[in-house]
N, C-alpha and C positions, 0 to 999 in steps of 0.2 A: 277311484281311491284319492281322497283330498290331499292337498298339499301340506306337505311339512312346513311350519313358520318357525323361525327362529326369532329370539328377542335383539334386542339391539346388545345387550351385553352378551349372547352365546353368538349371534354374528361378530362381534367386535373379537373375541378370542379366536372364532373360526380363520379370518382372514389375518389377524396379527396387529391390531390396531386398536384405537380405542373408542369406546365408546361416544365419549366429545366429540373426536375426529368424524364418526359417522353424522350424527349430529349437524356438525359443521356440512359436510358433503351433502347432506338432503337440504340443507339451508341455501345452498349454493348450487343448486342442480345437479350437479356432480353422480351421485348415486342416491335415488330417492328408495324408499323402502316399497316394497310391492302392495302393503295394506298397512293398516293399522286396526289396534284394538277399539274395543267402544270406548273408550278411555283416552285414545290418541296416541298411545304407543307404538313405535314403530314396529314393523313385522318385515323381516327378510326372509327369501326363500333359494331354492336350487339355484332357482333363475339367474339371482342378484350374486350368486359367485361366481360366473365369468366375468360379469363388468367389473367387480371389484378384483377380480383379478388381473386384468387391464389396467385398471387404475396405480394398483399397488405396483405393476411391472414400469408403467411409464413414468411414475414417481420415482422409484429406483433409480430410473434412467436419466434422472435430473430433470423432467421437464415441469413447468409451473402447471398449478392448478389451472390459468386461463388455459394453456395449452393442451392440457387434460381435455378438458371439456371441451376443446375445440375437436379433438383427435376422436372423441368420441361420438360424438354428432353425426346424424347420416348424411348432411353434405361434405363431410369432409373428404377434401378431392386429392389429399396430396398422396403419394403414394407412399409406405411405410418405410422401403427400403430407403428412399429419398428422405424421408425425415430423420431414420436412424443416421444418415451419413452427416447429416446438417448438426443433428445432435454431437455426433463423434467429433465434431470439430469445435464446436462451443465448448466441449468438455475436455479437449486437448489444449485449446485455449486458456480455459480456468486452471487446469494441470500447470501450462508452463507460468502462468502468475502466481500460483501458489507456490513454485520452484523457487521463482525471482524472490518472492517475500521470503522463503526460508534462506535462499543465500543471502539477502539482505540483510536477517536477524543476525546468521553465522558472523558474518563480518564486523558490525557493529558491536558485537559480542568480544570478536577479536581486537578491534581498535579499544573499545573500553575495559579490557581484561584489568582487573586488580584496582579498580579506579572506581569510585563513589562518582556518578554522575546523577545530575539532577536532571528532572524528566524533561524540561525545555531544550537541554542542551544534547540529550539523548535523542529526543525527537527532530531534532536540528540534522543529526549526525544520521539518523534515518533517512530524512526528506533527502538529504545530500546524495548518498547510496541510494537510495531509489531514483531518482530524477537525473543520475550520472548520464545515461544514455542520451537524452534529451538534452543534457546539457553540451555533452560532446559535441553533438549534431549542431549545434548551436555555435559552441565557439570554430567548429569544421566551416562553417560560413564566411566565415572573419579572419581567422590566423591558419597560417600556413600548417600543413600536416605533421612536420617536426614540432611544433609549437605547442600544437593539440597535443601530442604523444608527451611531451616532456612535461605537460601541465598533470598531465593524469597517470604519470609514472610508467608507461608502458615497457618503457627500457629495462625498469627493476624488477627484482623477485618480487614474488607477494610476501614475503617477509619484511624486505626493506621498506615495501611499501606501506605495509602496517606501522614500521618501526616511525616512519617519520608523519603518518598520520595520527599517531599517539603525541608524538611530540608537539606536533602543532596545536591540538585538541589542548593539551597541556596549558598553553598558551592562552586560547580562546578560555578557557574554564578559569584561569587567573582573572582574565580582566573581567569576565562575567561577574565573578566574586567581588572585586573593589567598586564594580557598577552599583552590585547591589548593596553595599556595604555603604555608599553614599560618595567615595571616592571622587572628586572631579577629575577631568581628563587630565590634566595639567599636575597631577600630584606625581611625586617622585616613584613611588612604587608603579604608578600606572604606568610612567614614563620609561621605568627600568625593563619593564615585561612587553611593553610595545616594542624598545629597541631590540630585545633578544627575539620576538617575534618577527620580524622586518629585517632583520640579519639572517635568521631561517628561510627566509622567504626567497630574498636575494641569492641565498648559497644554491636554494633548489630551483632555483627557476631565471636567475640573471638578473641584472638593470634590465638589459633592452626588452626581454620578455613580457617582464613587470611593468615597463611603461605601456608596452602595447594592449597589455590587458587594462590598464589604466585609462585608457582614451576609447575602450568601450562603449557604446552607449548601451546603457539595460533599458528595455521597453519593453512593454506587451509580453509574451511568454517567458523571456529573457530575465524579467524582474521576480517571475514565479521561483525558475529555476535557481539564479541566483541569490535569492533573498534566506539567506539562513539562520536571521534570528530577529527578533524584535526590532522595530524600529527604533525604539528609544536606547537599546543596546548596540545597534547597528550606527545610530548617530554618536554614541556615547564612544566608540572605540574609534571611528572615521575622525571623528576631533582630537583623540589624543592621537593618532597616526599623523594630523594634519602638524599640529604641533609637532612633532617630532621631527617630521619632514622640514620645517622651516629651522628648527636648531642644529640639523644638519648641514644645511645650508650653509650658516654663517661658518 
């Protein structure tokens, strides 16, 4: 009894994939057809089904095409149980990352609730939320545990913390609008907003802690964690704050 052959279309339907995927697998040497027609069309047999099942299963488990090729090779020395254990750890890490991303988005949604935020500022908030743990770890090397706890408002409820973050964001958003409208740092409206922002920060952190933060030298990884806006906007707000501080000394 001769072999029963399946065309690319038939075999793709059997294993739940597409013709294009089978053609790609053939080119990459992952799953080559058993034979070809006289016109060069691919033909598969029952013998190819088992290999296809392994490929589909490994793909389901999250393995890359390169890893699948390695596992299918006759020289694959790794024990499959050991491989599965490693894959499980990788997937757990990926799940933890996805959970963290979801928590970040949910928190940002709460911070920006009922407020139109432009894309730059929105990404700034996401960046600050995403890198919070790294930022906290860096600050812990330079400030006391109490100071770090106060900066990240660990002593407050989630609701109170969100309220503070919304308020601070409102001032930053206003300064961003002034910058885009071409206002200069010494403009009366800019200075009024800076005054409100600085009073808000001082009330929250206190003069002593604010001074300690101002003395920190930001370099290396700290620049990435603490740079929350474009250099131009950062310079604009920095100059506006310097002007405000000079007036406050008088």
